C-alpha positions as CSV (number, residue, x, y, z in Angstrom):
1,M,50.5,-2.4,-21.3
2,L,52.2,-4.6,-18.8
3,V,52.9,-1.6,-16.6
4,C,49.2,-0.6,-16.7
5,A,48.1,-4.1,-15.7
6,V,50.6,-4.2,-12.8
7,Y,49.5,-0.8,-11.6
8,A,45.8,-1.7,-11.7
9,Y,46.5,-5.0,-9.9
10,R,48.5,-3.3,-7.1
11,L,45.8,-0.6,-6.6
12,N,43.1,-3.3,-6.5
13,A,45.2,-5.4,-4.0
14,K,45.5,-2.4,-1.7
15,R,41.7,-1.9,-1.4
16,P,40.1,-3.2,1.8
17,D,38.2,-6.5,1.6
18,D,34.8,-4.8,2.2
19,D,35.3,-2.3,-0.7
20,P,32.6,-3.0,-3.4
21,K,35.1,-1.9,-6.1
22,K,37.6,-4.6,-5.2
23,R,37.8,-7.4,-7.8
24,G,39.3,-10.9,-7.5
25,F,41.9,-10.6,-10.3
26,H,44.2,-13.6,-10.8
27,P,47.9,-12.6,-10.7
28,G,48.5,-14.5,-14.0
29,A,46.2,-12.0,-15.7
30,I,49.0,-9.4,-15.6
31,F,51.2,-11.5,-17.9
32,L,48.4,-12.0,-20.4
33,A,47.8,-8.3,-20.9
34,P,50.5,-7.8,-23.6
35,I,49.0,-10.7,-25.5
36,T,45.3,-9.9,-25.2
37,W,45.5,-6.1,-25.7
38,P,46.6,-6.4,-29.4
39,L,44.0,-9.1,-30.0
40,F,41.2,-7.0,-28.5
41,L,42.4,-4.0,-30.6
42,F,42.6,-6.0,-33.8
43,G,39.2,-7.6,-33.0
44,S,37.4,-4.3,-32.4
45,I,38.9,-2.7,-35.6
46,S,37.9,-5.8,-37.6
47,I,34.3,-5.7,-36.3
48,F,34.1,-1.9,-37.1
49,V,35.3,-2.6,-40.7
50,I,32.8,-5.4,-41.1
51,K,29.9,-3.3,-39.8
52,A,30.9,-0.4,-42.1
53,L,31.0,-2.8,-45.1
54,V,27.7,-4.4,-44.3
55,Y,26.1,-0.9,-43.8
56,G,27.5,0.2,-47.2
57,V,26.2,-2.9,-48.9
58,F,22.8,-2.3,-47.3
59,L,22.7,1.3,-48.5
60,I,23.6,0.3,-52.1
61,L,21.1,-2.6,-52.2
62,F,18.3,-0.5,-50.6
63,T,18.9,2.3,-53.2
64,I,18.8,-0.2,-56.0
65,A,15.6,-1.8,-54.6
66,L,13.9,1.6,-54.4
67,L,14.8,2.4,-58.0
68,A,14.0,-1.1,-59.4
69,F,10.7,-1.8,-57.7
70,R,8.1,0.9,-58.0
71,K,5.3,-1.0,-56.2
72,P,5.2,-0.6,-52.4
73,F,5.7,-4.3,-51.7
74,L,7.5,-3.6,-48.5
75,F,4.5,-2.0,-46.8
76,V,2.2,-4.9,-47.8
77,W,4.8,-7.4,-46.5
78,L,5.2,-5.4,-43.2
79,D,1.4,-5.2,-42.8
80,R,1.1,-9.0,-43.1
81,I,3.9,-9.7,-40.7
82,A,2.6,-7.2,-38.1
83,T,-0.9,-8.6,-38.3
84,Y,0.5,-12.2,-37.9
85,I,2.6,-11.3,-34.9
86,G,-0.2,-9.3,-33.3
87,N,-2.7,-12.1,-33.7
88,K,-0.3,-14.6,-32.1
89,L,0.3,-12.2,-29.2
90,L,-3.5,-11.7,-28.7
91,E,-4.1,-15.4,-28.7
92,A,-1.3,-16.0,-26.2
93,N,-2.6,-13.2,-23.9
94,T,-6.1,-14.5,-24.1
95,F,-4.9,-17.9,-23.2
96,L,-3.1,-16.5,-20.1
97,I,-6.1,-14.6,-19.0
98,K,-8.3,-17.7,-19.3
99,I,-5.8,-19.6,-17.2
100,A,-5.6,-16.9,-14.5
101,F,-9.2,-15.9,-14.3
102,G,-11.1,-18.9,-15.6
103,D,-13.1,-19.4,-18.7
104,W,-15.0,-16.2,-19.5
105,E,-17.9,-15.6,-21.8
106,R,-16.7,-14.4,-25.2
107,T,-18.9,-12.8,-27.8
108,P,-18.7,-14.7,-31.0
109,Q,-16.2,-13.1,-33.5
110,P,-17.0,-13.1,-37.2
111,S,-14.6,-15.3,-39.1
């Protein structure tokens, strides 16, 4: 890994100053490559394993929820949440229109 870092640093140093691909690498970054490469590899493998475990747990719990609860509570809950968010967005947009264009005549809405 040290060889790859040195090679990339030398290629970057040879680029002209007006080249948009030229980066401002610090020379000390070369010596950190053998330390950081295994850490990045271990970190990415760990994140992959954690994501796979969470996905597996989600699949198991979702299957159990589908078998245990026969009522479509999820659709009722999603409908309430979507209506709540939609109402808040409409109120905010109406407020912005009133600010931009002044107070406009509004037909009374039934409560």
